[in-house]
N, C-alpha and C positions, 0 to 999 in steps of 0.2 A: 526633656529629650534634648540631646546636643547634636548639632549638625556641624560637621567639620571642626569639632572641638569648641564651638561656641554654644553656650547654653542659653536658656530663655532670658536670663538677666543680662546677656551681652558680654559676659566674661569668657575668656579663652582658657581652655584647659589643655595643656600639652599632652600628647599621648605618652604612655610609658615607654622608656627605652627598651630595645630588644635585649634579651638575656645575653650575657657574654658567651662567646663561642669558645670551645675547647681548642687545644693545640691541634694543628693539622696532623692527621693520621692517628689521632688518639680519640677514644670515646670520652665524653665529658664525665662519665661515672668513674673512670680510672683516675686515681690521684697522680699528680706529676711526681716524677722521681725526685728525691731530695738531692740537693747539690752536694758534692763531696766536701768533707771537712777541710778547712784550710791547713796547709802543711806548715809546720813551724820552720822558722829560718834556721839555717845551719849555724852551729856554734863557731865563733871566730877562731881561726887557727893562729896559734902563737908562732912567731918566727923562730927558726932554728938558730940557736946561739952558737953552734959549732961551725957555721959557714965562715969562710975567709972573707975579709973585706973586699969590696969591689974596687978595682983600680979606676982612677978617673979617666975619662975618655977625652982625647984631644981631637978637635974638629979641624979638618983641613980647609983652607979657603977654596971657594969654588973658582975653577979656572974658566976664563971666557971661552965661549964656543963660537967657532966660525963655520958658517955653512957655505958649501960650494954651490955655485950657480947650477941650476937644473935645466937641462935641455927640454924643449917642448916635446910632448909625446903625441904621436899620430895615432888616432883611433878611428877606424872605419871612414877614412877620408877626411875627418875633421882634425884640425890641429888644436890641441888643448894645452894651454900654457899653465902648468901646475906650479910655476915658481912664485906666483903671487900669493 
């Protein structure tokens, strides 16, 4: 006779793990639906050889931006300086 998993010779026997539970909302007797088959990758499209060549693009230099000073704004009696 074993008490708390320890038999008369002093060795411990672990209890059997509980059976696995089914998915929530499903009965365990119902098989799970099979996953959809993988979709093949689309075939690569060949470029249209009848297109005109693309003209090169010239970039303009970025002009410096100057910001005008901003006046403080008064809000509900408090002066908030938003220029910082």
